[in-house]
C-alpha positions in Angstrom: 16.4 -38.7 -12.7 17.5 -36.3 -9.6 20.5 -35.1 -11.5 18.4 -34.4 -14.8 15.7 -32.4 -13.0 18.5 -30.6 -10.9 20.5 -30.0 -14.4 17.1 -28.7 -16.0 16.6 -26.4 -12.8 19.8 -24.9 -13.1 19.3 -24.1 -16.8 16.1 -22.8 -16.0 17.4 -20.3 -13.4 20.7 -19.3 -15.5 18.2 -18.6 -18.2 15.9 -16.4 -16.0 18.8 -14.9 -14.7 19.8 -13.8 -17.9 16.4 -12.5 -18.7 16.4 -10.6 -15.5 19.9 -9.0 -16.5 18.9 -7.9 -20.0 15.9 -6.3 -18.1 17.7 -4.7 -15.3 20.5 -3.2 -17.7 17.8 -1.6 -19.5 16.3 -0.3 -16.2 19.9 0.9 -15.4 20.6 2.8 -18.9 17.0 4.5 -18.2 18.0 5.4 -15.0 21.5 6.9 -15.6 19.9 8.9 -18.6 17.0 10.7 -16.4 20.0 11.5 -13.8 22.2 12.9 -16.1 19.1 14.8 -17.8 18.1 16.1 -14.5 22.1 17.0 -13.5 22.3 19.0 -16.9 18.8 20.8 -16.7 18.2 21.7 -13.4 21.4 21.1 -11.1 24.5 21.9 -12.8 23.4 25.5 -14.4 22.0 26.5 -11.0 25.1 25.6 -9.0 23.6 23.3 -7.0 25.9 20.6 -5.5 23.6 17.2 -4.8 26.9 15.3 -3.5 29.0 12.7 -5.3 31.4 13.3 -8.2 28.8 15.5 -10.0 28.4 18.1 -7.1 32.4 18.3 -7.2 32.3 19.0 -10.4 29.9 21.8 -9.8 32.4 23.1 -7.6 35.6 22.7 -10.1 33.6 24.4 -13.1 32.8 27.5 -11.0 36.5 27.7 -9.6 38.6 26.7 -12.9 36.0 26.4 -15.9 36.7 23.1 -16.4 33.8 21.1 -18.2 31.7 18.8 -15.6 32.1 15.4 -17.7 36.0 16.0 -17.7 35.9 16.5 -14.0 33.5 13.3 -13.4 35.7 11.1 -15.6 38.7 12.2 -14.1 37.7 11.3 -10.5 35.9 8.2 -11.6 39.2 7.1 -13.3 40.8 7.7 -10.0 38.5 6.2 -7.9 38.1 3.0 -10.0 41.9 2.4 -9.6 41.6 2.8 -5.8 38.5 0.3 -6.1 40.7 -2.2 -7.8 43.1 -2.3 -5.0 41.3 -1.6 -2.3 37.9 -3.5 -2.4 39.0 -6.1 -5.1 38.0 -7.3 -8.9 34.6 -8.4 -8.4 33.0 -4.9 -6.7 35.3 -2.7 -9.1 33.4 -4.8 -12.1 30.0 -4.1 -10.6 31.1 -0.2 -10.7 32.7 -0.1 -14.1 29.6 0.3 -16.2 27.9 3.2 -14.4 31.5 5.0 -14.1 31.7 4.8 -18.1 27.7 5.6 -18.9 27.4 8.4 -16.6 29.6 10.6 -17.8 28.8 10.1 -21.1 25.0 10.6 -20.6 25.9 13.8 -18.7 28.1 15.0 -21.9 25.2 13.9 -24.4 22.5 15.8 -22.6 24.7 18.9 -21.4 23.0 21.3 -24.2 19.2 19.8 -23.6 18.6 23.2 -22.4 19.1 25.0 -25.9 17.0 22.2 -27.7 14.0 21.9 -25.3 14.1 25.8 -24.1 13.4 24.7 -20.6 13.4 27.6 -17.9 15.5 26.6 -14.8 16.1 30.3 -13.4 13.2 29.4 -10.8 15.6 27.9 -8.1 13.1 26.3 -5.7 11.5 25.0 -8.9 14.8 23.5 -10.0 15.4 21.8 -6.4 12.0 20.4 -6.6 11.8 19.0 -10.5 15.5 18.5 -10.5 15.6 16.4 -7.3 12.5 14.3 -8.0 13.9 13.5 -11.4 17.3 12.8 -9.9 15.8 10.8 -7.3 13.6 8.5 -9.9 16.7 7.9 -12.1 18.9 7.1 -9.0 16.1 4.6 -7.7 16.0 2.9 -11.0 19.7 2.5 -10.9 20.1 1.2 -7.6 16.8 -1.2 -8.1 18.6 -2.8 -11.0 21.4 -3.4 -8.8 24.0 -1.1 -10.4 25.6 2.2 -9.1 26.8 5.4 -11.5 30.2 5.0 -10.0 31.8 7.8 -8.4 31.4 8.2 -4.6 29.8 5.1 -4.4 33.0 3.6 -4.7 34.4 6.0 -1.8 31.7 5.0 0.3 32.5 1.4 0.1 36.3 2.2 0.8 35.4 4.1 3.6 33.1 1.5 5.2 35.4 -1.0 4.9 38.6 0.9 6.4 36.9 3.1 8.7 34.9 0.0 10.2 31.5 2.0 9.9 28.4 1.7 7.8 27.7 2.6 4.3 25.1 4.9 5.6 27.5 6.8 7.8 30.2 6.7 4.8 27.4 8.4 2.8 26.8 10.9 5.5 30.6 11.7 5.8 31.5 12.0 2.0 28.3 13.4 0.5 27.7 15.8 3.6 31.1 16.8 3.1 30.7 17.9 -0.6 27.3 19.3 0.1 28.4 21.4 2.9 31.7 22.9 1.0 29.1 24.4 -1.7 28.4 27.0 1.3 31.8 28.1 0.7 32.1 28.5 -3.0 28.4 29.6 -3.5 27.1 30.8 -0.3 24.8 29.8 2.6 21.5 30.2 0.5 22.8 27.7 -2.2 24.0 25.1 0.5 20.4 25.0 1.9 18.9 24.6 -1.4 21.3 21.6 -2.0 20.5 19.9 1.3 17.0 20.0 0.4 18.0 18.6 -2.9 19.6 15.9 -1.4 16.7 15.1 0.8 14.4 14.9 -1.7 16.5 12.8 -4.2 17.3 10.5 -1.3 13.4 10.3 -0.3 12.4 9.9 -4.0 15.0 7.1 -4.7 14.1 4.9 -1.5 10.2 5.3 -2.9 11.2 4.2 -6.3 13.2 1.3 -4.8 10.8 0.0 -1.8 7.5 0.9 -3.4 4.7 3.0 -2.0 3.7 1.4 1.2 -0.1 0.9 1.0 -0.4 -1.6 3.9 0.9 -1.6 7.8 2.0 -4.6 9.7 1.3 -5.0 13.1 3.1 -6.9 15.9 0.9 -7.0 19.0 2.1 -8.6 22.5 -1.0 -8.8 24.9 -2.6 -10.9 27.4 -5.8 -10.5 25.6 -4.6 -12.3 22.4 -7.6 -14.0 21.9 -10.2 -11.0 22.1 -8.0 -9.1 19.9 -7.8 -11.9 17.4 -11.5 -12.0 17.3 -11.6 -8.0 16.9 -9.2 -8.7 13.8 -11.1 -11.6 12.0 -14.6 -10.5 12.8 -14.7 -6.7 12.5 -11.4 -5.8 10.5 -12.0 -8.8 8.1 -8.2 -9.3 7.9 -6.2 -12.6 8.6 -4.1 -12.7 11.7 -0.9 -15.0 12.7 -0.5 -16.2 16.2 3.1 -16.9 17.6 4.4 -18.6 20.4 7.0 -16.2 22.2 9.0 -15.6 25.5 10.0 -12.6 27.0 14.0 -12.4 27.0 14.0 -10.5 30.6 11.1 -12.1 32.6 11.1 -15.2 30.8 7.6 -15.0 30.7 5.6 -16.8 27.7 3.1 -15.5 25.8 1.5 -15.0 22.4 2.5 -12.4 19.4 -0.2 -11.7 16.9 0.8 -10.4 13.5 -1.3 -8.8 11.0 -1.3 -7.1 7.5 -4.2 -4.5 6.5 -4.7 -1.8 4.4 -3.4 2.0 5.9 -6.9 2.6 5.8 -7.5 0.6 8.6 -4.6 1.5 10.5 -6.5 3.9 13.2 -9.2 1.3 13.4 -6.9 -1.2 14.8 -4.7 0.9 16.8 -7.9 2.3 18.8 -9.7 -1.2 18.8 -6.1 -2.7 20.6 -6.0 0.3 23.1 -9.8 -0.3 23.9 -9.4 -4.1 24.4 -6.0 -4.0 26.0 -4.6 -0.7 27.7 -1.3 -2.3 28.5 -1.0 -4.5 24.9 2.4 -3.5 23.2 2.7 -3.5 19.7 4.8 -2.1 16.7 3.9 -0.9 13.6 5.9 -1.0 10.5 5.4 -0.5 6.7 4.5 -3.4 4.4 5.5 -2.5 0.7 4.9 -5.9 -0.9 2.4 -8.9 0.0 2.4 -12.4 -1.5 0.8 -15.5 -1.7 -1.7 -16.7 0.5 -5.6 -16.8 0.3 
C-alpha cells in the first residue's frame, strides 16, 4: 500500500514539475524578449553599457562597426565552450537556451525603433525606461530559473576558481565592463551606465522577490510578556515565542517573532521602546506569508 501511494506521489510531483517547467519556459521567453527589446530601443542606440556580453557588444560595435548580434553570439559560443570544460555538462545545459534565445531576440528586435518610431534621444529618459524594462525582463528570466548566458557563465567560472561569491564575481566582471565605457564613450556615458545597472539590479530583485508589504520583528527583551500583550491586544497581530540562550553570557531568555503590515512598523517600534528601552530587536522585510489562521 505504501509502495503505491509513494509511486502515485512521485507521478504527481513529476506532472507538477512538467507543468511548472512549461510555465517557467514561457516566462523565460517573455523575459528574454523584454530584455532584448529594451537593449535595442533604449540601450544600444544610446551607447549605454549595462554590463554583460550586451555591454561588450556596444563597445565593439562602436570600435569596429560589428553587428551587436554577431558579437553576442561569438562571445556566447566561447563562454559555452569554457562552461562545458570548467563547470560541467549540467550547468552548461542550464545556460544553453538563454545563449541561443537572447541573440536571436536581439536580432529580431533590432529595427523596432523604425517600426514604432520611439524617440530615445533623451538619455536620462532612456536610462530610466530602459533600466526598468530590462530589469523586469531579467527578473522574469531569473525567476524562471534560467539565465541569458553570457557573463552569467563567466561569473560562475570566476566564483568557482577564485573562491569568491557570485555577487563579487558579478561586481568584478560587469563593473569592469561598465567602467571601461568611460574610456570609449566618455565619463558622462559611464555614469549613466552605472545608474542604468543599478536600476536593472533593483527592478530585477523586485520582480524576483516581490514588493514587501510586511515587516518581521525579532525581539529580545526581559519584558516579553508586556510586549507580547501589546502586540496581541493593541496591534491585534499574532506573535510566536521562542526560547533562546545567549552565545556569550549563556543567559536564557525568550525571543518574540511577529509579522505585521508595514503601516504598523513605527507603532510597534515606538511601543517596544516605550515598554523596554533596553530591548534588542531586528526588523526584516517579509515578502510572502502562507498558511496559519
